[in-house]
N, C-alpha and C positions, 0 to 999 in steps of 0.2 A: 502493499499499500504506499501511497506518495505521501500519506500524513498530513494532506493538505484538507481544509475546512474551506466553506465558501468565506468567511472572514480572513483567510488567508492565501486567497485565490493568488497564483500569479499573475506577475504585471502585464504579461501578453495577452491577459483575459481582458484587462482595461484597454479602454479608447485609446488608439496612439496618443501621443502629444502633437499639438502643433508647434512649431519650432521655427521663429523668423530669424533670419540670418542678415543682417546689415552690412553689407561690404563684402564684395567676391575677390578681394586678393587674397594670399596663402592661408591667412587664418581664417577667413569667412569660407573659403571653400574648405579647408579641413573641417572646419564645424560642421558644415552641412553634410559631408560624406559621412562622420562619425555621427551624426543625428539621425540619419537615414539608415545606417546600419545597426542602430538601437530599436529601429522601429518605429521614429517619428515620420510624420509628413513635414516636409520642408518646405519653405518659401525664400529665396533669396534675392535681395534687391541690391542693385549696386548703380551709382551714378553715369558708369561708363557704358558705352555701348559693346562692351568686350570683357569676359572675365580675364581675371590675373592680376587685377591691382598694379601701380606702378613698379613692383618687382617684375612682373611677368607681363609689362607691356609690350606689345609685340604691332608688327604692321597688320594692317586689315584684312582680311582672307581673299578680298577682290583682288590683292597685287601681295600675296606671299613671297616670304624670302626663298631664296632657292634653298638655303638650309637653316632655318629659323634654329635649330636644334644648337649650333655651334654660338649664339649669339646670346645666351641664356645660361645663368646655372639655374641645374634644376629642373630643366625644360621636360624630362620625362615625366618628372612628378606633375607637373601643370597638365601637362596632355593626359595623365592618368585621371588625375582630379575631374578635369573639364568633362573626359567622355563619360565618367561615372555619374556626374550629376545630371548633364544633359540627355542621357541618356535613361534618364530613371523616372517614370511617370509619378512616383511621389515626391519627385523634387521639381518646383517651378520656379524659373530664373527670370526675374524681372529685370531687363538693362533700361538705361536710362530713367532709372528712379531716384528721385530726388526726395529723401527723409526730411523734411520742414522744420516738423515739431513732433514733440511725444509730451502727451498728456499723463498727468498722474493718475494712477487709479487704486483705490483702498484695498479690491479683493484680488488684483492682477497685475501683471507688468503694465506697462502704459499704452495708452492707445496712440496707435502709430501713425501719422499723416504724412501721405505720400504725393506727388505730382509726377506725371510720367511723360516723358516727351523731351524734347533737345531744350537745353537750359536756357536758349534767347529764343525757344520757337513760341508759338500761339497755339492755343485750342490744346493745351495738354489736360489731360485725364486726371482727377484728383480720387484719391482711395483712401479710406480709413479704416485699417487692419486692427484687431484686437487677438493676437497671437497668445497662446498658453505659455510661452515663454521667448524671451529675446535674446539673442547673440549680437553682442554689438562688436563689429571687426571693423572699426572707421581709419584704423590706420594713423598716421601722422604725416605731417608736411614740412619742407625745411624749415628751420631755423637759422635767417642769414642776421649777422648785426651790422648796423648801418656805419657806413665811412663816406666821408667826402667823396661825391661823383657816382656814388652807389644806383644814384635813379636815372643815370644816363641807359639809353637803348644802347645796346650791346651789352649790359650786366644782366647775366641769367643767374637765378639759382641754379645748384647742380643738376637738383631733382628735375627743372626746367630742360635744362639741356641735353641731360638724360633719355627724360621724353620724346624731345624732339629727335633724337639718334633714335631710339629704340623702335618707337612708335610711328615714325615718317621717314628714316633714315636721312634727316635734314642735318646739316652741321651748320654750328650757331656762327662759324667765323675759321678764318683761314691760318689765324694766330691767336692763339688761344691760350689764357693762364688759367690754373684751376688753384683754387686758393680755401682755406678757411681750417677745420679742422674734422679728426676721425678718417675711419676707414671708406668711408662714403667716397672720399676723394678720389680713389683708386680705381673703382667701376665708372665713375664720371668720365674719368681721361681715358679709360680704354673705352669705353661707348664713343668718345669725341674720336680719337685716333680712327677706330673702323668706320667712320662717316667721313673721312678724310682731312680732318682737322690736322695741325700741325701743333702740339702739345708743347708750349715753350719751357713748362714747369709746373710742378705741383709743389705747393708751398702750405706745410702744415705748421701751425701756429704753436704748438707745442714741441717742448725739447725734450732731448734724451733721457735727463733725469724722470721728469712726468711720465713718459713712456715706459721708464722702467718700474716706476713705483706701482704703475697702472697693470702692466702684462706678469712681470716675474714673479711675484709672492705667489706661493704655492704652485708654482708653474706646472706640476703634474695633474692638476685638478684640469688643467687644458687638455689632457691626452685623450678623453672621449670626444672631444672637437677636434679631432685631428682632420678633419674634411675641411678646416678654417684654413688651416696649413696648406693642404692642396690649391685652395682658391688663390690665397696669397700668392702663392708660388707661380700662378698662372699671371696674377697681374704683375709679378716684378717681373715675368719673361717678357710679357707685352712692352712694359716700359722700357726694356734693354731693348728690344728688338725695333721699336718707334725712337730709342733714344731721349727719351721724358726725362728731364732731370727730376728728381725728389728732395727737397731742402727742409729742414726740420727749423723751428724757430724763427720762422720768416711769414709775414702776412702781407697781403695786400692791405695798404693805410689810405691809398687813394685812386681814383679814375680819373682821367682827363680826357676832355673833348668838347666838341661844340654841338654839333647836331647827334652824335653818337660817340661810344667811347673810340678813343684814338691811342692809348696809353696807360698804364699803371706804374704805380709807385711800388715798389717791393722794399719791404724794411726788415732788418730783425728786430724781433722781440723780447722783453724779459720774460722769465718764468710765468709772471701774470699777465703777458699780453700788452705789455705799455712799449711803444715803438722805442730804439734806441738811436737817438739822434746822431748822424754822421754817418748811417748805414743804409740810408736811401739810395735805390737804383730804380732809374724809371726803364719802362719796358714797352715797346712800341706794340700793340696788337689791336684785334678788331673786335674781340671779345673776352671777357671774363666770368668764370662761371665759380660761384663763391656759395659755399655751404658749411655752416658750423654747428653741425647736428641738424634735430629733428625735435618738434614738436607734437605731441599726440594731439587728435582731434576729438576732443573731449564736448563738443556742444551738446551731443545728443545724450552722453552718459549723465552729464550734470543736468540735465532736462529730463531724465528719468529719474533722478533723485540720488545716483550714486554718490557714494563720500569717494574722495580724493587723498592719497598718500601725502606725506609731507612733501615729496618730490614733485608733486603733481600729476600722478598716473592714476588710472582707477585701481581703486582697492579689491582684492578679489581674495577667495579663500583657496583652500585645496582643490576644488573641483569647479574654478575660475568664477565660482558665483560672487557678484557683488553685496554691496550691503542691502541691496531691493531683492526682494525674494523674485526667484523667476528671471532676471535681468543676468545676463551673464556675460564677459569680458573676454577678448582673447588678441593679443598680437601686440600692437607698438602702441596703444592705449593702456597696456598693463607694464610698459617699460620698452625700451629701444632695444632689442635684441637680435633684429635679424630674420630672415625666413626660417631657419632651424628652430628657433624659441617660439615662431608665430604659428607654424604648422603644429609643433606639440601641443601649444595652448589650446589651437583651434580644437584639435582632436578632442581634447578633454572638456573642452566647453559643451561642444557637440553632444558629447556622449551623455554629460550629466543634465544636460537642458531636455534630452528626451527623455529623462526618467533614470537614468543610471548613477552609479556611484563613482567616484573617482578612486575607489580601491579596487576597483573590478579589476580582473586580470587581463581583460583587454585592454587596459589602458598602463599597464607596466612600463611598457618600453616608452611611451609619452612624458609620461610621470619621470622617467630617468633623463631624458634627453630634455625636458622642461628644466631639472635641476642643473644640469650643464650649461646650458645656455642662457641660464639668468645669472650665473655666475659671470659667463662671458660678457653679457649685457654690462654689469657692474665693471667688469676689468676697461669697458669702452669708456664708460664714463669718467673712472677713475683716471686714465691715459690721456682722453681726449676732449674733456669736458670743457667748458666756456670759463675763462679765469676772469677776475675782477677786473683786472687792469685796462681792459678793452676801451672804455669811454674817453681815453686819453688820447686815442686817435681822432676824437669829433673834434670840430670846428661849431662853433655859432652857428654858421650859415648852413653846416650839414643836415639836411632832410632826415628825419627821423620818421614821420608818418608821410609816404608817398601820395595815399589817396586825398589828404587833407592838405597836402604839400604844407606841414608842423617841423619847425627847425628846432634842434638841439637849444639853441638859444632862446626861442619862445618857450620850450618846455621850460627850460631854467628859469628864466627870468619871473614866469608866470606863477611858479612853484615858489621863488622868493619874495614875490610881492602880495600872494595871498596868505601864505603860511599855512597852507592847507595841509591837511595829511589824510584826506580823503581821494581816492581814485576818480571817484565817480565825479567830483566836483572838478577835479583838474583835466579829465577828459571833456567835461561840457566846456571847460574853459578855454581850452586850448584846441578840441576836437580832435584831439589825438586818437588814434583807433576808432573813429565814428564814420571812416567811409565807407566804400564799395565793399573791402575785404572785412569788415568788422573785426580788425585787432588781429587777424589772424598771422598777419608779416609782423606787423611793429608791435602787437598786444602785449609779449612779454619783455619787450625792449622798453616799452614805454613803462612798465611797471619798476623793471630794474632801476632806470637813469631818476625816476620820480621818488622810488622808496630812498635812494641813496641819496637825492639832494634834497629829501625833507626829514632824514633820518627814520623814514618807516611810514607806511600807509596804514592806515587805521581802521577803515571802512570795511576789508575784508570783503571786498569787490574783487572779481577776477574776469580778466579778458577774455578768459574761456568761454564764460556765459555767455550765451547767445538765444534766448528763446525761439528766435526764428532763426532755424539753422541754415537755411538755404532762400534763395530771392523767391519771392513768391508774388504774382499780381495781385493785386487789388481785387480785379474779376475773379481769379481763380479762388481767391480767400471767401469771396462772397457767395460764390456757387457751393451748389449743394455735393457731396460727394457722387460719384457715378456708381459707386457700390459701397454696399455697407458692409463690410467682409467680418462674417465669424467664423473663424479657422475651427475645423473640427476633423475628422479622420478623412475629408476628402481634402484636394487642394483645388479652389476653395469652396466652400458653400457660402452663397450670398443671399441678401433679402432682396436684391434686384435683379443683377446679371453677373453671369460668371466673369471670370477673366478671360475666358475663350472669346470674348466680344469685345476685348479689346485690340488695337489695331498690332497687326501681326509684328511689325517691327519692335514692339514691346517686349517679346516674346520670346524664349529660349525655345528649340524644338522640342517637343516631347518624346523624341526618338532619335537617339544617334548623336553624334558629336556633329558638330558642323564642319 
């Protein structure tokens, strides 16, 4: 006898959970596949028109590369995940889907508001979703510190340059400098070289002592992450092949030009990134790519009520569940650790969101990988994190908020004259962080500069909080949703019409990979 009674019926006798995955990068794809393997019905939303996120960004299928595999790390993993999701009737992938708000609910994860269509298009469909559980896998975007001339055309974030190279095979320039901090500078340079750019140098602001302190303690803990060593070796080989210099303790401290960037000034910097006088060198370029790490995309997590860690990542438990029951998080929003950590966290989050446990044997390998690569992420921050001396690169005329053209001098003079310790009041006074990007690019920079100027901000306001997470027209906001979705055992059950009635361009095929 099984020994089971009606009160202890197996989980398989219960209706499967409906899991909504927001984001179709590595973490989101892994979460969706894991949730399906655990028996849940799954819907995946992504703002892009293709799966893979920034990491697996690739050419459109209408004009594929002759051998896409050699241009990406883990391409076979992507193809496996993509085929599994798009060939599964129990998983619905909705592309060009912008989640613009999450409303809190007392008895369940939040109500998710979505518009589907081109971001700048008209006639977008508005949906309202009520899943049993949510997995947030919204990723991160470039953190780029300002410097004189960074608002010139031809100055790119590292992510933007890589997106153009990987997604369109467009070279951002003929003579390019890559600068900032972190391992991400290496794949950016590799992508640029692959599109025909001449990379004049990669300039890492941190010095050898910082790299040693970050990478070498308990170095044996890196052995399980040996694949990262092979990846690094590939980048080193590419640098040697393309004769790309790699310099430590140097930074781009200014960009010069009239209508676009024509040159940059590179200087040696101290351990805390203050420029060293007399070390400046001017280099003629037609493009510069800058990245100082990444900032997690926290809008939806904050809207869902999730608490953050002191380092401002989403706080999760052993099963990747946030402080909000039924809301899970995976990938860069829980810590910047790369694709391996994202895949491990996604697998755990999807399984537990579907009703499983973090202690289930099926997750043992993912749990071990998560432990390994969380340690790897901590080493990245220790070796390549932003140092406190960077504001000494700025002049009063340096633009800090590019959307509203707010200068460093304006920020300082406003803080000095008002004596305010309120970030909200200072933002309203200067309009810094109130432009079209809503502080995504400058927000944390504005916080850091005003905090140091005023001796600390006291109102607890964060530039990561955006109740309206994506642009939406007033007409779309006023219109009734085209379907009131109640997720259950089907994908989906609706009160008005089914997702099959959506335009075909919004849907993934229900059988087989594209």
